[in-house]
C-alpha positions in Angstrom: -7.7 -163.3 -59.9 -11.0 -162.7 -61.5 -13.9 -164.0 -59.5 -16.0 -166.8 -59.9 -18.6 -167.7 -62.8 -22.4 -165.6 -60.9 -25.0 -167.5 -59.9 -28.7 -166.6 -60.8 -31.2 -167.4 -58.0 -34.2 -166.1 -56.6 -35.7 -164.9 -60.0 -39.2 -164.0 -60.1 -40.8 -160.8 -61.6 -39.4 -157.8 -60.6 -36.3 -159.2 -59.0 -33.5 -161.5 -59.5 -30.2 -162.5 -57.1 -27.5 -163.2 -58.7 -24.1 -164.3 -56.3 -20.2 -165.4 -57.2 -17.0 -167.0 -55.8 -14.7 -164.2 -54.5 -11.2 -164.7 -56.5 -8.7 -166.3 -55.0 -6.1 -164.1 -55.3 -6.9 -159.9 -54.3 -3.1 -158.3 -56.2 -3.7 -154.2 -57.5 -4.6 -153.1 -61.1 -1.8 -152.1 -63.2 -1.6 -148.1 -62.5 -3.6 -145.6 -65.4 -1.7 -143.3 -66.3 -1.8 -139.7 -64.0 -3.7 -137.3 -64.7 -3.8 -132.9 -63.2 -7.0 -132.0 -61.5 -7.1 -128.0 -63.2 -10.0 -125.6 -63.9 -10.7 -126.0 -68.1 -9.1 -123.8 -70.3 -10.0 -121.5 -73.3 -8.9 -118.3 -75.3 -9.5 -115.2 -73.2 -12.8 -112.6 -73.2 -11.2 -109.0 -75.5 -10.2 -106.4 -73.4 -12.5 -104.0 -71.3 -12.3 -100.8 -73.0 -10.3 -99.6 -75.8 -9.1 -95.7 -75.8 -7.3 -93.6 -77.6 -5.3 -91.3 -75.6 -3.5 -89.2 -78.3 -3.2 -88.2 -81.8 -0.4 -86.3 -84.2 -0.2 -86.4 -87.9 1.5 -89.2 -88.5 0.6 -91.6 -85.3 -2.5 -93.0 -82.9 -1.9 -93.5 -78.7 -3.8 -96.4 -77.8 -4.1 -97.7 -74.3 -7.0 -100.1 -72.2 -7.7 -102.7 -69.5 -7.4 -105.6 -69.8 -10.1 -109.2 -70.6 -12.3 -109.5 -67.6 -12.1 -113.2 -67.6 -8.0 -115.1 -68.9 -9.3 -117.8 -70.4 -8.0 -119.5 -66.8 -4.3 -119.1 -67.8 -1.9 -116.4 -67.7 -2.3 -113.8 -70.5 1.2 -113.6 -72.4 -0.1 -110.1 -74.7 -1.8 -108.9 -77.1 -1.9 -107.5 -80.4 -3.5 -104.6 -82.5 -4.5 -104.1 -86.0 -5.8 -101.6 -87.5 -7.2 -101.7 -90.4 -7.5 -97.8 -93.1 -10.5 -95.3 -94.5 -13.0 -98.0 -95.5 -11.3 -101.1 -95.8 -12.3 -104.4 -94.4 -9.6 -106.3 -94.5 -7.3 -105.9 -91.0 -4.1 -105.6 -90.8 -2.0 -106.8 -87.3 0.0 -104.0 -87.0 2.8 -104.9 -84.4 5.2 -108.2 -84.8 5.4 -109.8 -81.2 3.2 -108.8 -78.2 2.7 -106.1 -77.0 3.1 -107.2 -73.1 1.9 -103.6 -71.1 -1.4 -102.5 -72.1 -1.0 -99.1 -74.1 0.7 -98.6 -77.8 1.8 -95.7 -80.5 1.1 -96.8 -83.8 3.5 -94.9 -85.9 3.5 -94.6 -89.7 0.0 -93.8 -90.5 -0.9 -91.7 -93.0 -1.1 -87.3 -92.2 -5.5 -87.2 -92.5 -6.6 -90.6 -92.9 -9.2 -92.5 -90.8 -8.6 -95.4 -89.0 -10.3 -98.0 -87.1 -8.1 -99.9 -84.4 -9.2 -103.7 -82.6 -7.6 -105.2 -80.1 -7.3 -109.0 -78.7 -5.5 -110.8 -75.5 -3.0 -113.9 -76.0 -3.2 -116.8 -73.7 -1.3 -120.5 -74.0 -4.9 -121.5 -75.7 -5.0 -119.7 -78.7 -5.9 -115.9 -79.6 -8.9 -114.2 -78.0 -12.8 -112.2 -78.9 -10.5 -108.7 -80.6 -11.9 -105.5 -78.3 -12.3 -102.7 -81.6 -12.4 -98.8 -80.5 -15.8 -97.0 -81.2 -15.2 -95.4 -84.0 -12.8 -94.1 -86.2 -10.4 -91.7 -85.7 -7.9 -89.6 -87.7 -4.1 -89.1 -88.0 -3.9 -85.7 -87.1 -2.1 -83.1 -84.6 -4.7 -82.8 -81.0 -5.1 -79.0 -79.5 -5.0 -79.8 -76.2 -5.0 -76.5 -73.8 -1.9 -76.9 -70.8 -3.7 -78.4 -68.3 -1.5 -78.8 -64.4 -1.3 -82.3 -63.6 -0.8 -82.4 -59.8 -1.4 -84.7 -56.5 -3.8 -84.7 -53.9 0.4 -84.6 -52.0 0.7 -81.8 -53.6 1.5 -78.7 -50.9 0.6 -75.6 -52.1 2.3 -73.6 -49.2 6.1 -74.8 -48.7 8.2 -74.0 -45.0 11.6 -73.7 -45.0 14.6 -72.9 -42.8 17.0 -70.0 -44.0 20.1 -71.3 -45.4 17.3 -74.2 -46.2 16.7 -74.8 -50.7 13.6 -75.3 -51.4 12.6 -77.4 -54.9 8.7 -76.5 -57.0 8.3 -79.8 -59.3 4.8 -79.6 -61.2 4.1 -81.4 -64.0 2.1 -80.6 -67.1 0.8 -81.9 -70.4 -1.0 -79.6 -73.1 -0.4 -80.0 -77.5 1.6 -78.0 -78.8 4.3 -78.6 -75.8 2.9 -75.6 -73.6 6.2 -72.9 -72.8 5.9 -71.7 -68.6 7.5 -69.3 -67.0 7.7 -68.7 -63.5 7.2 -65.2 -61.5 7.5 -64.0 -58.2 4.3 -61.4 -57.3 5.3 -58.5 -56.3 9.2 -58.5 -56.4 11.9 -60.9 -58.9 13.5 -63.8 -58.6 16.1 -64.4 -57.0 19.7 -64.7 -58.3 19.4 -68.4 -56.4 16.8 -69.1 -58.5 17.4 -71.9 -60.9 14.4 -73.6 -63.5 14.4 -76.4 -65.2 11.2 -77.3 -67.9 10.8 -80.4 -69.6 8.4 -81.4 -71.8 6.0 -82.6 -69.1 6.7 -81.3 -66.3 8.7 -78.1 -64.9 11.2 -76.7 -61.1 11.8 -74.2 -59.4 14.1 -74.3 -57.1 15.5 -72.2 -54.5 19.1 -72.3 -52.4 20.7 -71.0 -49.2 16.8 -69.0 -49.2 16.8 -66.1 -47.3 13.9 -64.2 -45.8 14.2 -62.0 -49.0 13.0 -65.6 -50.6 9.3 -64.9 -48.8 7.2 -64.9 -51.6 4.2 -66.4 -54.2 5.6 -68.1 -57.1 3.3 -68.0 -59.9 3.5 -70.8 -63.5 2.2 -69.7 -66.1 1.7 -72.2 -68.9 0.2 -71.1 -72.3 -0.1 -72.8 -75.4 -1.5 -72.1 -79.0 -5.3 -74.1 -76.9 -4.7 -71.0 -73.9 -3.1 -70.3 -70.9 -3.5 -71.5 -67.2 -1.2 -71.0 -64.2 -0.9 -71.6 -59.9 0.2 -70.2 -57.3 2.7 -71.2 -54.6 4.0 -69.5 -51.8 6.9 -70.1 -50.4 7.5 -69.4 -46.3 11.4 -68.8 -45.3 12.0 -69.2 -41.7 14.1 -66.1 -40.7 14.9 -63.3 -38.9 13.1 -59.4 -38.8 13.5 -57.4 -42.0 14.2 -54.0 -41.8 11.6 -51.8 -39.8 9.4 -48.8 -41.5 11.3 -45.8 -42.0 12.1 -43.8 -38.7 9.9 -40.7 -37.4 11.2 -37.9 -34.9 8.5 -36.0 -32.4 8.0 -34.3 -29.6 11.3 -33.4 -29.4 12.9 -31.1 -26.3 16.2 -30.4 -24.4 17.4 -33.9 -24.1 14.6 -35.8 -25.3 12.9 -36.9 -27.9 10.2 -39.3 -29.3 11.1 -42.0 -32.4 8.6 -43.6 -34.0 8.7 -45.9 -36.7 6.5 -48.9 -38.2 6.5 -52.2 -38.5 8.5 -54.7 -41.0 7.3 -56.2 -44.2 8.5 -59.0 -43.1 8.5 -60.3 -39.4 10.6 -63.9 -41.2 7.8 -66.4 -40.9 7.6 -65.7 -37.0 6.4 -62.5 -34.9 8.6 -59.6 -33.6 8.9 -59.9 -30.2 10.6 -56.9 -29.5 12.7 -53.9 -30.8 16.0 -52.1 -30.1 17.3 -48.5 -31.3 20.8 -47.3 -31.0 22.2 -44.3 -31.1 25.6 -42.3 -31.7 27.0 -38.8 -32.0 27.8 -37.8 -35.1 31.1 -37.6 -35.3 31.7 -41.1 -32.8 31.5 -44.5 -34.4 30.3 -46.1 -32.0 26.5 -47.0 -31.1 24.5 -48.0 -27.6 21.3 -48.5 -27.0 18.7 -45.7 -26.5 16.9 -47.6 -23.8 15.1 -50.4 -22.8 13.8 -53.4 -25.7 10.5 -52.0 -26.1 7.6 -54.0 -28.5 5.9 -51.1 -29.6 7.4 -49.3 -32.5 8.1 -45.7 -30.6 10.4 -44.3 -27.8 11.2 -42.4 -25.4 15.1 -41.1 -25.8 16.1 -39.0 -22.3 19.6 -38.0 -21.6 20.6 -36.5 -24.3 23.2 -33.9 -25.0 21.5 -30.3 -26.1 22.8 -28.8 -29.2 24.4 -33.1 -30.4 23.3 -34.7 -33.4 22.5 -37.8 -33.4 22.4 -40.5 -35.7 19.6 -43.3 -35.1 18.8 -46.3 -35.8 15.8 -49.6 -34.9 16.7 -53.3 -35.6 13.4 -55.5 -34.6 14.7 -59.1 -32.9 11.8 -62.6 -33.3 12.9 -66.1 -31.9 15.6 -66.9 -34.8 17.5 -63.6 -34.1 18.8 -59.8 -35.1 17.0 -58.7 -38.2 18.3 -56.3 -40.5 18.4 -52.4 -39.2 17.1 -48.8 -40.2 19.5 -46.0 -39.9 18.0 -43.0 -40.7 20.3 -41.0 -43.1 20.5 -37.7 -41.9 21.5 -36.5 -37.6 18.3 -35.3 -35.7 19.3 -32.2 -32.6 17.6 -32.3 -29.3 17.2 -29.3 -29.3 14.8 -27.0 -26.9 11.1 -26.9 -27.7 9.8 -24.3 -29.8 7.6 -22.0 -26.7 4.4 -20.4 -28.5 4.7 -16.5 -28.0 3.9 -15.3 -24.7 2.2 -11.8 -26.6 2.5 -10.4 -29.8 3.8 -6.8 -29.8 3.1 -4.2 -31.6 5.4 -2.7 -31.1 5.8 0.9 -33.0 3.2 1.5 -36.4 3.6 4.5 -39.2 1.7 5.6 -41.8 2.2 2.3 -44.2 3.6 -0.7 -41.8 3.3 -1.8 -38.4 6.1 -3.5 -36.6 5.1 -7.5 -34.8 7.2 -8.6 -32.2 7.1 -12.7 -30.9 7.9 -15.3 -28.8 11.6 -17.1 -30.0 13.0 -18.7 -31.4 13.6 -16.5 -34.8 12.2 -19.0 -37.7 11.8 -17.8 -41.4 9.5 -15.5 -41.7 7.7 -14.6 -45.5 4.1 -13.0 -46.6 1.7 -13.4 -49.6 -1.3 -11.5 -50.6 -3.9 -14.1 -51.0 -2.5 -15.9 -53.3 0.4 -13.6 -54.4 4.4 -14.6 -52.6 5.4 -10.7 -51.8 8.9 -10.0 -53.0 10.7 -6.3 -52.1 9.9 -3.9 -54.3 10.4 -0.2 -54.4 6.7 0.1 -52.2 7.1 -3.2 -49.7 9.7 -2.8 -48.4 10.0 -6.8 -45.6 12.5 -6.4 -42.3 12.9 -9.5 -40.3 14.6 -9.8 -37.4 15.9 -12.5 -34.7 12.6 -11.5 -32.8 10.5 -9.6 -35.0 9.7 -9.2 -38.7 8.3 -5.8 -40.4 6.3 -5.5 -43.5 5.7 -2.0 -44.8 4.2 -1.4 -48.1 4.2 2.6 -49.0 1.4 4.4 -51.2 -1.5 2.3 -50.1 -4.1 1.7 -53.2 -6.6 -0.1 -53.5 -5.6 -3.3 -54.2 -3.5 -3.1 -51.4 -7.1 -4.5 -49.3 -7.3 -7.9 -48.3 -5.7 -11.2 -47.0 -2.1 -11.2 -46.0 -0.7 -14.3 -44.7 2.4 -15.1 -42.7 4.4 -18.4 -42.5 6.8 -19.0 -39.4 8.8 -21.3 -40.7 11.8 -23.8 -39.0 13.7 -27.4 -39.1 10.9 -29.0 -37.2 7.6 -28.0 -39.5 5.6 -24.8 -40.2 2.8 -22.3 -39.9 0.0 -20.0 -42.1 -2.2 -17.2 -40.2 -4.1 -14.6 -42.0 -3.9 -10.5 -41.3 -6.6 -8.8 -42.7 -6.1 -5.1 -43.9 -8.3 -2.6 -44.8 -7.8 0.9 -46.3 -8.8 4.2 -45.3 -8.9 5.9 -47.8 -8.6 9.6 -46.8 -5.6 9.6 -44.6 -3.7 6.3 -45.5 -3.2 5.7 -41.9 -2.1 2.0 -41.2 -2.5 0.9 -38.1 -3.9 -1.9 -36.1 -7.0 -3.2 -34.9 -6.6 -6.1 -32.4 -4.4 -9.6 -32.1 -6.6 -12.5 -32.1 -7.0 -16.4 -32.9 -3.4 -17.1 -31.1 -3.0 -20.9 -30.6 -1.3 -21.8 -28.0 -2.6 -25.8 -27.5 -1.0 -26.7 -31.2 2.5 -24.6 -30.6 5.2 -28.4 -30.1 7.6 -27.5 -33.1 7.6 -24.2 -33.8 6.5 -20.8 -32.9 3.4 -19.9 -34.1 1.5 -16.5 -34.3 -2.2 -16.4 -35.7 -3.3 -12.6 -35.9 -6.3 -9.7 -37.8 -4.9 -6.8 -39.1 -6.8 -4.1 -39.4 -6.7 -0.6 -41.4 -9.6 1.1 -40.6 -11.3 4.0 -42.7 -12.9 7.3 -40.6 -16.2 6.3 -42.4 -18.4 4.7 -44.4 -16.1 2.3 -45.7 -16.8 -0.8 -47.4 -13.8 -3.5 -46.6 -11.4 -4.4 -49.8 
């Protein structure tokens, strides 16, 4: 019911009091229409940034960012519009709304300039458009090759022997670069597989061995430039072949073997080396001495006069590597003895005969730079323990430095014999033997002497 009729009381110049009787019944009023609480809605703002990412002779690629304000409603998509050259009329490019923030406009006229603008759409309607700052020309864009890798990319790849490794590298460039892989200081293995697309290239090494260890270089190249990157691959494997063997300090029944560490240690430190021997007439290898951490070893208890082959193998935590075997056998024979003395056993008017220690070396003679050969005047006779040089009918040109070279299978040594001429009688005599060096006598019988032809008085050396 409605309240009673109002009555006015206590009326004065500033106020009035109104009173009424309450309604007889206090039932509720009719229900109103439902009301939903929500923010006010409107069209979205324009996209924040619009960029041209690529161009070709017939297309332009665009990207943009979402509007800072969506109008209080979900954005359904975007409308792309374009305007050719200096025209003022804008034309819609996409019939359906673009749901993502990038679009490739195709079918353009080669070389023509275009302007583009983009607007967002929600349930309220189309928002304000964002235009690119400058017009863009439909031409092929040239871009030097660029390598596209992120912070997680590994510059060094480590793989166990028998495993596989794949190096995948993204790239970009206009025109599309050619990609080529090379191995620094080596060639790509037969198990290498290369896959290349317009956006990436991948190098895959299957069933890796120590030989795959190294640095691999990717080179990207197009008409705008080139770009390279080098990646290291480390294969954990047994060591490679040690360096070539050398033999020294040969004595009766013993010798010393030396070698160089392997260039490829298999990705781990070499613990020790194993040296093995076998007689040339046998096929069985036996250890020549206990394992060693050094790169040289003294081998003893060899049979004198018997030829031996030797081989060396390195070992690391992954096992024994490849062995290096000597191509030719070596004989542990007696160390050549130094001459205990040099004896002059005979002299004539034109020659002197010298005798020295053992073993008998190969002998050759030279006068200054000319190698002496036997002629009607020159005779060279060599036996097991002596050499005789005879020069008949001596002339002034026969004086000078004679070089005596002694050589055997283990080395060689050259010494000088100085001669002067007795013009009156052409008599040959030996004045002294000097310069004998026994400290260097290890592998070869060595001799150093001076041989003089003396004049009777007032003679000059020739």
